Backbone bond lengths (Angstrom), bond angles and torsions (degrees), N, CA, C in turn:
res aa  C-N    CA-C-N  psi(-1)  N-CA   C-N-CA  omega(-1)  CA-C   N-CA-C  phi
1 X - - - 1.448 - - 1.516 109.60 -
2 X 1.317 116.80 139.47 1.445 120.35 168.52 1.518 106.95 -63.77
3 X 1.291 117.92 162.59 1.452 121.09 -175.51 1.529 112.09 -54.25
4 X 1.331 118.29 -44.05 1.465 118.87 -176.46 1.524 111.71 -162.43
5 X 1.314 113.85 158.54 1.462 121.75 167.17 1.520 105.77 -105.46
6 X 1.312 116.76 136.01 1.457 120.88 179.99 1.519 107.77 -144.45
7 X 1.334 117.01 167.71 1.462 120.24 -178.50 1.508 110.54 -163.63
8 X 1.347 115.59 159.15 1.463 119.55 171.58 1.529 109.67 -72.82
9 X 1.324 115.81 162.09 1.459 120.10 -179.47 1.532 112.27 -54.05
10 X 1.320 116.57 -34.42 1.465 120.13 -177.67 1.527 111.60 -59.94
11 X 1.333 117.58 -36.25 1.465 119.64 178.48 1.526 110.19 -70.01
12 X 1.308 116.80 -41.49 1.465 120.29 176.50 1.518 111.28 -60.14
13 X 1.336 116.29 -41.66 1.458 120.41 177.48 1.527 110.69 -63.90
14 X 1.323 117.03 -41.25 1.457 121.21 178.89 1.536 110.34 -61.50
15 X 1.329 116.75 -43.59 1.468 120.26 177.56 1.521 112.08 -64.55
16 X 1.327 116.93 -40.02 1.471 120.47 178.60 1.528 111.26 -61.31
17 X 1.335 116.58 -43.43 1.477 120.38 179.30 1.529 110.15 -63.81
18 X 1.328 116.73 -41.67 1.464 120.70 178.86 1.522 110.30 -62.89
19 X 1.313 116.55 -44.49 1.464 121.17 -179.86 1.535 111.04 -60.95
20 X 1.328 116.94 -42.92 1.467 121.01 178.69 1.524 110.85 -61.45
21 X 1.336 116.65 -45.04 1.465 119.87 179.71 1.524 111.00 -64.01
22 X 1.330 116.39 -41.78 1.467 120.07 179.68 1.528 110.61 -63.72
23 X 1.328 116.92 -42.92 1.468 120.81 179.52 1.524 112.65 -66.31
24 X 1.332 116.49 -25.92 1.464 119.78 179.75 1.528 112.01 -80.74
25 X 1.335 116.75 -3.38 1.453 119.99 176.39 1.514 115.31 104.13
26 X 1.313 118.44 2.63 1.465 121.93 178.90 1.530 109.15 -66.35
27 X 1.335 116.46 111.92 1.471 120.84 -175.14 1.524 112.16 -64.17
28 X 1.330 117.94 -39.64 1.468 120.59 179.35 1.528 109.80 -65.09
29 X 1.328 116.97 -41.83 1.464 120.62 178.43 1.520 110.72 -63.48
30 X 1.323 117.68 -38.55 1.468 120.50 177.66 1.525 110.69 -61.66
31 X 1.326 116.41 -43.49 1.465 120.11 178.77 1.519 111.02 -64.31
32 X 1.322 117.23 -47.38 1.466 120.95 179.76 1.522 110.35 -61.15
33 X 1.325 117.54 -42.25 1.471 121.31 178.54 1.521 110.74 -61.09
34 X 1.309 116.98 -43.82 1.462 121.03 178.05 1.535 111.28 -59.77
35 X 1.325 116.43 -42.14 1.470 120.42 -179.63 1.531 111.94 -70.68
36 X 1.332 117.01 -41.92 1.471 120.19 176.96 1.531 109.59 -62.81
37 X 1.324 117.21 -45.14 1.467 120.67 178.68 1.530 111.05 -57.82
38 X 1.324 117.14 -41.19 1.469 120.77 178.72 1.530 110.79 -65.35
39 X 1.321 117.10 -37.36 1.465 120.13 178.09 1.530 111.13 -66.78
40 X 1.316 116.69 -40.81 1.464 120.28 178.07 1.526 110.22 -66.22
41 X 1.308 116.48 -37.99 1.471 120.41 177.04 1.526 109.99 -63.26
42 X 1.321 117.89 -42.02 1.463 121.31 176.36 1.528 110.33 -57.53
43 X 1.319 116.77 -49.48 1.465 120.23 -179.38 1.520 111.43 -61.64
44 X 1.314 116.49 -40.07 1.454 121.21 -176.80 1.524 112.84 -75.15
45 X 1.329 117.28 -38.32 1.469 121.12 -171.49 1.521 115.07 -100.42
46 X 1.323 117.89 -25.19 1.459 119.21 -170.12 1.521 115.62 -119.94
47 X 1.302 117.58 -5.97 1.462 120.39 -179.15 1.524 108.51 -106.35
48 X 1.313 115.78 116.58 1.459 120.29 -173.41 1.519 114.16 -103.10
49 X 1.321 116.64 -14.83 1.462 120.77 176.81 1.520 108.70 -156.90
50 X 1.309 117.06 157.94 1.465 118.54 177.98 1.526 110.17 -59.40
51 X 1.313 117.51 141.79 1.461 120.39 -179.35 1.522 111.65 -78.47
52 X 1.298 115.25 162.63 1.458 120.53 169.95 1.523 106.69 -110.71
53 X 1.320 116.34 163.48 1.468 120.37 -175.41 1.526 112.86 -59.13
54 X 1.312 118.21 -25.25 1.467 120.03 -179.35 1.526 112.09 -90.09
55 X 1.324 117.89 7.91 1.463 121.81 179.82 1.528 112.26 -114.93
56 X 1.303 117.10 32.22 1.454 119.80 -179.94 1.524 110.82 -68.03
57 X 1.332 114.80 154.36 1.459 121.11 176.05 1.523 107.83 -137.54
58 X 1.314 116.60 178.64 1.463 119.21 176.48 1.517 111.20 -61.67
59 X 1.320 116.26 -34.22 1.464 120.69 -176.67 1.519 112.21 -84.30
60 X 1.316 118.49 -37.85 1.461 122.52 -173.47 1.530 109.99 -122.55
61 X 1.321 115.85 116.08 1.465 121.33 -179.76 1.529 110.75 -134.07
62 X 1.325 113.26 145.03 1.455 121.67 174.76 1.526 107.87 -69.39
63 X 1.338 117.39 135.79 1.462 122.45 178.63 1.523 107.61 -88.73
64 X 1.294 115.24 104.73 1.462 120.82 -175.73 1.528 113.28 -65.82
65 X 1.313 117.50 -22.67 1.453 121.34 -179.51 1.527 112.56 -76.63
66 X 1.323 117.46 -10.59 1.463 119.27 178.62 1.517 108.26 -73.89
67 X 1.309 115.81 139.94 1.460 119.50 -174.72 1.527 112.67 -113.21
68 X 1.310 117.36 -57.23 1.457 121.25 -174.75 1.533 111.97 -75.40
69 X 1.325 116.63 -45.35 1.461 122.30 -178.65 1.523 109.30 -119.69
70 X 1.303 116.18 145.44 1.462 120.11 176.69 1.522 108.73 -81.86
71 X 1.311 115.96 112.56 1.464 120.79 179.09 1.527 109.39 -117.38
72 X 1.309 114.26 160.95 1.460 122.18 -176.22 1.514 109.19 -127.13
73 X 1.313 116.07 157.45 1.448 120.52 173.95 1.516 108.93 -117.10
74 X 1.319 114.12 141.29 1.454 122.05 176.09 1.525 105.60 -109.08
75 X 1.316 116.52 130.46 1.461 119.51 -179.29 1.521 110.26 -126.03
76 X 1.307 117.09 -166.08 1.464 122.64 -176.46 1.522 108.69 -142.52
77 X 1.301 114.89 170.70 1.459 120.92 174.41 1.530 109.11 -59.61
78 X 1.310 116.79 157.54 1.452 121.73 -179.93 1.530 110.72 -53.32
79 X 1.323 114.21 133.74 1.456 121.44 174.71 1.525 105.74 -139.95
80 X 1.332 118.83 123.14 1.467 119.85 -177.06 1.521 113.97 -64.98
81 X 1.331 118.30 -15.43 1.456 120.94 -177.19 1.509 115.78 -97.38
82 X 1.335 117.58 -8.98 1.469 119.21 -176.82 1.525 110.47 -164.83
83 X 1.329 114.82 152.96 1.464 122.17 174.12 1.529 106.84 -134.52
84 X 1.316 115.69 73.01 1.459 122.24 -174.26 1.522 110.51 -80.92
85 X 1.313 115.49 132.43 1.458 122.43 175.30 1.520 107.82 -125.30
86 X 1.322 116.28 128.33 1.458 121.34 174.75 1.519 106.60 -105.49
87 X 1.318 116.10 127.35 1.468 122.10 -177.57 1.524 107.86 -97.33
88 X 1.344 115.37 128.36 1.463 121.32 -175.70 1.530 110.30 -131.27
89 X 1.319 114.54 161.57 1.460 122.53 179.36 1.521 108.28 -134.00
90 X 1.321 116.02 140.68 1.461 122.48 177.71 1.528 107.94 -112.75
91 X 1.334 118.40 98.70 1.468 119.94 179.02 1.526 110.37 -59.67
92 X 1.318 116.04 142.60 1.461 120.96 -177.23 1.524 112.60 -69.43
93 X 1.332 117.56 -22.28 1.461 119.91 -171.96 1.527 115.05 -94.31
94 X 1.336 118.24 3.23 1.462 117.72 177.20 1.526 110.84 -156.23
95 X 1.312 115.98 -178.61 1.459 122.43 -177.74 1.521 111.03 -104.86
96 X 1.316 116.94 46.54 1.458 121.28 -179.21 1.523 110.19 -111.31
97 X 1.310 114.86 159.21 1.454 122.50 169.21 1.522 105.44 -113.20
98 X 1.318 117.22 122.52 1.452 121.04 179.20 1.533 107.41 -100.85
99 X 1.324 115.54 116.34 1.457 122.53 -179.55 1.520 107.76 -83.91
100 X 1.322 117.60 121.66 1.458 120.63 -173.94 1.528 113.11 -98.70
101 X 1.311 117.36 -52.14 1.464 121.32 177.76 1.518 108.76 -169.29
102 X 1.317 115.73 164.72 1.456 120.47 173.78 1.520 107.21 -127.46
103 X 1.311 115.44 160.51 1.457 120.41 175.94 1.514 109.83 -153.75
104 X 1.304 114.99 152.66 1.454 121.40 176.19 1.521 106.87 -100.55
105 X 1.321 116.75 104.26 1.455 120.36 -176.00 1.524 112.78 -90.97
106 X 1.321 117.62 15.66 1.456 121.47 -177.13 1.526 112.53 -51.11
107 X 1.310 117.51 -49.01 1.463 120.68 -176.88 1.527 112.45 -97.14
108 X 1.331 117.42 -5.69 1.458 121.46 -179.18 1.522 112.17 -95.49
109 X 1.309 116.87 -26.70 1.455 119.83 -175.50 1.515 110.95 64.55
110 X 1.306 116.18 -147.02 1.462 120.70 -176.21 1.521 113.46 -73.22
111 X 1.331 118.12 -8.32 1.464 120.68 175.12 1.527 110.00 -58.99
112 X 1.333 116.36 -29.05 1.467 121.57 177.34 1.523 110.43 -50.11
113 X 1.330 116.48 -42.09 1.460 120.42 -175.19 1.522 113.67 -74.70
114 X 1.327 118.46 -16.35 1.461 120.61 -179.74 1.526 112.44 -61.46
115 X 1.327 117.08 -27.97 1.470 120.50 -177.56 1.527 112.92 -106.55
116 X 1.322 117.59 -3.32 1.469 120.42 -174.26 1.525 112.00 -58.98
117 X 1.313 118.20 -47.83 1.459 120.87 -176.76 1.513 113.20 -57.98
118 X 1.339 116.42 -50.06 1.466 120.25 -179.31 1.522 111.62 -64.75
119 X 1.336 116.81 -43.83 1.472 120.04 178.69 1.520 110.81 -62.14
120 X 1.328 115.81 -44.63 1.468 119.99 -179.03 1.522 110.90 -63.20
121 X 1.334 117.31 -45.74 1.466 120.13 179.54 1.517 111.11 -58.17
122 X 1.331 116.68 -43.69 1.462 120.69 179.15 1.536 110.87 -61.77
123 X 1.321 116.98 -45.32 1.469 120.16 -177.90 1.527 112.24 -71.02
124 X 1.318 117.83 -31.85 1.470 120.27 175.53 1.525 109.17 -65.28
125 X 1.327 117.00 -45.31 1.467 120.71 177.04 1.530 110.22 -59.76
126 X 1.337 116.56 -44.09 1.462 120.85 178.81 1.525 110.36 -61.34
127 X 1.319 117.17 -46.01 1.462 121.60 179.94 1.530 110.75 -58.83
128 X 1.323 116.84 -46.65 1.468 120.53 -178.89 1.532 111.14 -62.08
129 X 1.322 117.09 -38.28 1.475 120.54 176.32 1.530 110.47 -65.77
130 X 1.325 116.27 -40.57 1.457 120.08 -179.47 1.528 111.57 -64.32
131 X 1.330 117.79 -44.63 1.465 118.22 -178.69 1.516 110.93 -72.13
132 X 1.323 118.12 -30.88 1.461 120.01 176.14 1.526 109.29 -67.57
133 X 1.333 117.02 -39.25 1.460 120.79 176.74 1.525 111.46 -64.31
134 X 1.331 116.80 -38.99 1.471 120.31 177.86 1.513 111.68 -63.86
135 X 1.340 116.64 -36.16 1.468 120.37 179.41 1.525 111.11 -67.70
136 X 1.336 116.11 -33.92 1.466 120.73 -177.73 1.526 112.90 -85.76
137 X 1.319 117.10 -9.55 1.472 119.57 -177.10 1.508 112.11 -77.84
């Protein structure tokens, strides 16, 4: 296991909303939650060090559209009902995986990746501000 999984508040909020929808009986939300949970389990149980660009796999790939920060996407085996991608960042200064956001690109296709870099950069900046604020609190 990498040292820890961590995330900005926005990711926690996104997971909370998904959990609420799944608990209310939303079948699509239940499927997405199951896939996101499996991706988090993969990161927690099977990833022992940050990857390098030449170590891509079907599950973990570098997002080439990212510009400022190197981010990765975690995916799953083919599922006709969803194409969930969780976007993560591996800070250079520690052994953590920072979970930024997930999305179901089933109906979006590769357009999903057009915004990944900007969204990831914003959430990385937000995360860094949040942990700096926690240190000063």
